C-alpha positions in Angstrom: 5.1 -2.3 0.6 5.4 -6.0 1.0 3.0 -6.5 -1.9 5.4 -4.5 -4.1 8.4 -6.6 -3.1 6.5 -9.8 -3.6 6.1 -8.9 -7.2 9.7 -7.9 -7.8 12.4 -10.5 -8.7 15.1 -10.9 -6.1 17.3 -7.9 -5.9 19.5 -5.7 -3.7 17.5 -3.4 -1.4 19.2 -0.6 0.4 17.6 0.9 3.5 18.7 3.7 5.8 19.0 2.3 9.3 16.2 3.8 11.4 13.6 2.8 14.0 11.7 0.5 11.7 14.5 -0.5 9.3 15.3 -3.9 11.0 11.7 -5.0 10.9 11.4 -4.1 7.2 14.8 -5.7 6.4 13.7 -9.0 8.0 10.4 -8.9 6.1 11.9 -8.0 2.7 14.8 -10.5 3.2 12.2 -13.2 3.9 10.8 -12.6 0.4 14.2 -13.6 -1.1 15.8 -10.1 -1.5 19.3 -9.1 -0.3 18.8 -6.3 2.2 21.6 -3.9 3.3 21.1 -1.3 6.1 23.2 1.8 6.1 23.7 4.5 8.7 22.0 7.7 7.6 25.2 9.6 8.1 26.9 7.4 5.5 24.1 8.0 3.0 24.0 11.8 3.4 27.1 12.5 1.3 25.4 11.0 -1.7 22.4 13.4 -1.5 22.9 15.8 -4.5 20.2 18.3 -3.7 17.6 19.2 -1.0 15.9 16.8 1.3 13.1 15.0 -0.6 12.1 11.4 -0.8 13.3 11.2 -4.4 16.7 12.7 -3.5 17.0 10.4 -0.5 16.1 7.3 -2.6 18.7 8.2 -5.2 21.3 8.7 -2.5 20.5 5.3 -1.0 20.7 3.6 -4.4 24.1 5.2 -5.0 25.4 4.4 -1.4 24.3 0.8 -1.3 26.4 -0.1 -4.4 29.7 1.5 -3.2 32.4 -1.1 -2.5 33.6 0.7 0.6 30.2 1.3 2.2 29.9 -0.1 5.8 26.6 -1.7 6.6 24.6 -2.3 9.8 23.8 -5.9 10.7 20.1 -6.7 10.6 19.0 -7.4 14.2 16.9 -10.4 14.9 13.6 -10.2 16.8 15.4 -11.5 19.9 18.2 -8.9 19.6 15.6 -6.1 19.3 13.7 -7.4 22.3 16.8 -7.4 24.4 17.8 -3.9 23.2 14.3 -2.7 24.0 14.7 -3.9 27.6 17.9 -1.8 27.9 16.4 1.3 26.2 13.3 1.1 28.5 15.5 0.9 31.5 17.5 3.9 30.3 14.2 5.8 29.8 13.0 5.0 33.3 16.3 6.0 34.8 16.1 9.4 33.0 12.5 9.9 34.3 13.6 9.0 37.8 16.4 11.7 37.6 13.8 14.2 36.4 11.5 13.4 39.4 14.4 13.6 41.9 15.4 17.0 40.5 11.8 18.2 40.6 11.4 17.0 44.2 14.6 18.6 45.3 13.7 21.9 43.6 10.2 22.0 45.0 11.3 21.2 48.5 14.1 23.8 48.2 11.3 26.4 47.8 10.2 25.6 51.3 13.8 25.6 52.7 14.2 21.8 52.7 17.6 21.0 51.1 19.3 17.7 50.4 22.3 16.4 48.5 22.1 15.9 44.8 21.7 12.6 43.1 20.1 9.3 44.2 22.1 9.4 47.4 20.1 12.4 48.7 16.7 10.9 47.7 16.2 8.9 50.9 17.2 12.0 53.0 14.9 14.3 51.1 11.9 12.0 51.4 12.6 11.7 55.1 12.8 15.5 55.3 9.5 15.7 53.5 7.8 13.4 56.0 9.4 15.4 58.9 8.0 18.7 57.5 4.5 17.4 56.9 2.9 19.8 59.3 4.7 22.9 57.8 3.5 22.3 54.3 0.2 23.3 52.8 -2.1 20.5 51.6 -1.6 21.3 47.9 2.2 21.1 48.3 1.9 17.8 50.2 -0.3 16.4 47.5 2.1 17.4 44.7 5.2 16.2 46.6 3.7 12.9 47.7 2.7 12.3 44.0 6.3 12.7 43.0 7.5 10.3 45.8 4.9 7.7 44.7 6.2 8.0 41.1 9.8 7.5 42.4 8.8 4.4 44.2 7.0 3.0 41.2 9.9 3.8 38.9 12.3 2.2 41.4 10.3 -1.0 41.3 10.1 -1.0 37.5 13.9 -0.3 37.1 14.7 -3.2 39.5 12.4 -5.5 37.6 14.1 -4.6 34.3 17.6 -4.9 35.8 16.8 -8.4 37.2 15.6 -9.5 33.7 18.7 -8.0 32.1 20.9 -9.9 34.5 19.0 -13.1 33.9 
């Protein structure tokens, strides 16, 4: 794609904002083109027929020239790296929530109940350790695997939070 844009005189390039749009916008702009990113929801009204690459390209061409179109600022590499830090933290927090819910659910099947949320995690891990002798080896293996994952995620989340604060 860059070869194509190297051979084209400087022009206006419209791109729907998506996962790779900021990278391509930076690369194409570095070749001397004016690049404008648009939210897909703002381009959609300009699609005249079914979802095809040609119809999407036509809609983008129409949308990018509209005087009232609102554009997305092209993120720098530094901005994308910082955003990646936040998104990674969010992903790990969601994974931690899933593990906590799984641990609570599995232990509830053995009559071990604890409060919801992160507040009950310490309590439920202590209850797991207290009930070691009543649990079968396979259950202990599975539950301790979840607890180990929780510890690892906690460490990773703390590391990312420290970096975000720094």
